[in-house]
N, C-alpha and C positions, 0 to 999 in steps of 0.2 A: 906823316900819315894823315889822310883825310877820310873821315867817316861821315856818312849821310843817313838820315832816317826820314821816312815819309809815310804817313798814313794816306794811301792813294784812294781809299774809298771806292774800291773796284778797279783792279788793275787793267782790265780790258777796256773800261771806259777811259781811264787815265791815259792809256797808250794813244787814244784818239784825241787827247787834249794837251799834247806837248810833253809827255813823259820822256820820250827818247831825246828830244832836244835838251831837256834839263839834264838827263842822265849823262849825255856826252859832254855837255858844257861843264858840269861840276867835276867830272873826272875823279870820282872817289875811288879809294882803295877798297873800301867796304861800303856797300849800299844796302840798307835794310828797308823793307817795306812792311806795312801792316794793312789789314783789311783788304786782302787780295780778292776775296769773294769769288774764288774759282776752285775747280777741281783739277786733278792731274789730267793733262791732255787737252785742256780747254784754251791754252795759249802757247804759242811758240815764240818766246821772247827773243827778239833779235838783238842780242848783246854781243859785244866783242868776245872772241874765243878766250881771251885772257881771263874772263870772269867765270868762276865756278858758281853754279846756282843750287841753292838748297831751299826746299819748300816744305812747309807744314800746313797741310790742308785741313779745314774743318770737315767733320763728317756731314754736317748739314750743308746742303748745296747753296751757293751764293751767299755765304756767311763767313765772317771773320777771316782767319788765315794769315800767315806770315811767310816771308821769304828773305833770304840774304844772298846777295851777289858779291863775290869777293875775288879780288886778284891774288890775295894771300892764301895759299892752301892751308886749311886747318888740319890740325892733328887728329881731331875727332869732331863729330857732330852729334848733338843730343836733341831730341824733340820732346817738348813737355817738361814737367817737373820730374825729378827722379822717381817719385813714388806715384806718379799720376800720368796716365796716357794723354790727358788734356785733349778731349775730343773736339774742342773748338779751335785747335790749331794755333794757340796763342803764344807759344814760346819756341824759339830755336836758340840753342847754345852752341857756339863754335869755340873749340879749344885751340889756342895758338901756343907758341912756345913760351911766351911770357905773360899771357893774359887770357881771360875768357871774354868772349863777346856774347852778350845776351840780348836778343831782339824780342820785345814783348808787346803784346796788345792786351792791355789790362781790361777785364770785364767792366762794363758799364752798369751802374746801379739801377738804371732805368728811371724814366721821368717820375714814376710814382714811388720810387725807392723800393720796389718789390724785390729787387735783387741785391739790395744793400747788405743783408746778412751774409749772402754768398760772397759778395765782393770783399767784405772785411775778413772773412775766413780765408779767402784766396790770398789776400794781402799778407796774412800771417805766414802762410806756407811759402809764398814767393820770397818774403824777406829772409826766412830761414834758409831757403835754397841759395840765395845770393851770399849770405853770410858764410855758409859752408864752402861755396866756391872761393870766396875771398880768403879763406884760411889756406887754400892751396896755391893760389896765385892771384894777381890783380884782376879786377873785373871792370869791364865797360858794359853798362846796361843802357839800352836805348829803346825808344818806341813811344807809342801813344799810351800814356799812363792814366789817362782819363781823370785827371784831377788838376785843378788850379791850386797850387800849394798855398800861396799867400794872396792877400788882397791886391798887391801890385800885379799879380798874374792874371787878373780878370778886369774887364772894363767896368762892370757894374756890380761891385762886391756886395753892397747892401741889399740890392734887390734880388741877388742870386744866393744869398745866404740860405743854407739848408737845401738848395737844389742839388740834384744829381751832379756829381763832379765838384761840388763846392760845399759838401756837408762837413761839419766839424770832424766827424769820424774818418772820412776819407783823407782830409787834410792832415789829421793826426797820424795816419798810417804813413804818409809821405815823410812827416817829421821823424817818425821812428826809424824809417829806412835810412834817412840821412844820418841820424844819430848813431846808427849801427856801423858807420864807417864809410859813408859815401858823400860825394860832392856833387851838387847841382852845378854843372859846368857853366851854364849861361849866367847864373847868379854869381859864380866865382869871378867872372870878368866884369859883369855889369850888375852889381847888387842893387842899384837904385834906378835902373832904366825901366821906365814905364811905357805903356801903350805899344808894347811889342808882344804879339800874340801868334799862336800857331794854328788856331781853329776858329772858324766863324760859322754861324748858322747860315743856312741857305735862304733864310727869309730875305725879302727885298731890301737892298741897300745896306744890309748889316756889314758886309765886308767892306763895301765902299766907305762906310762911316767908321770902320775899324772898331766895331763892337765885338771884341774877341776874347778868347781864353788862351792862356799858355798851358797846354796840357801834353805837349810832346817834349821829351827830355833826352839829354845825354847825362847820365850819372857815371862817375868813376870812383874807384877805391881812393880813399884819402891819400895813399902813398903815391898815386899817379899825378897829384896836383902839380908837381914840379915839371911834369912832361906836357902840361897843357899849353897850347899855343894860342888858340882862339876858339870861341863858340859863337855861332851866328844862327839867326832864324831868317830864312829866305822868304820873307812875307810877300814879295812881289811875284812869286811863282804860283801860277794858277793850275787848274787841272783836277783839283780836289777841294773839299771843304777844309782840309788841313794844308799847311805848307811844309816844305822840308826844313829840318834842323840839321846843322852842320857842326862837326867837331874837328879841329885840327890839333894834332899832337906831334911831339917829337917822336922819332922811332922808338918803340919800346920792345 
């Protein structure tokens, strides 16, 4: 089974920058996107009929939003956290026979950290949500989680210390999530691989010089570790300021 996740930073724009070429080439069973930045009826995505499409739109136009395109029919679909309508369209949960798939676009703390308190509170609720799902069946969670967990996950760790996405508080929330029973699949296979990132600023020559952050993840329940086949970051794929991340698993 192949799963892909990509923050497309505006799906309508990405469609004009090679989205379809990549989508067809990667041939995923489940393809998750974040930051769709559109409302219902604003795009007619031309995917094969074998894919079912599930969308969670933000109430604010041109903002946030998530979607999942899946060949495997889910048993149920849930939008937002159980106790929260999540007006920013940040979470979709698909229930399958033996696992839950959670697609997430984690809130950004903002450059001035004005949204950090909300971000940290959101992280607490999100971790509780995943832990509760994990009690029922295994969980695969993917998406733009807006944090570089360790120094190896960011090009300039010292100069970025304390910046949004690399505060001690945000990094600790990721540590707590992993300690709650989840595996960072890329680090499972490549614990010491550096200079591999999934997001780059649009500033001139930043991506060309690979000055990036690894903030897009596939996490899985610890008990799924034996099912992992490989995890990759498709750094060569353009079309967004993020690149896709890929997880291959034995059938579960």
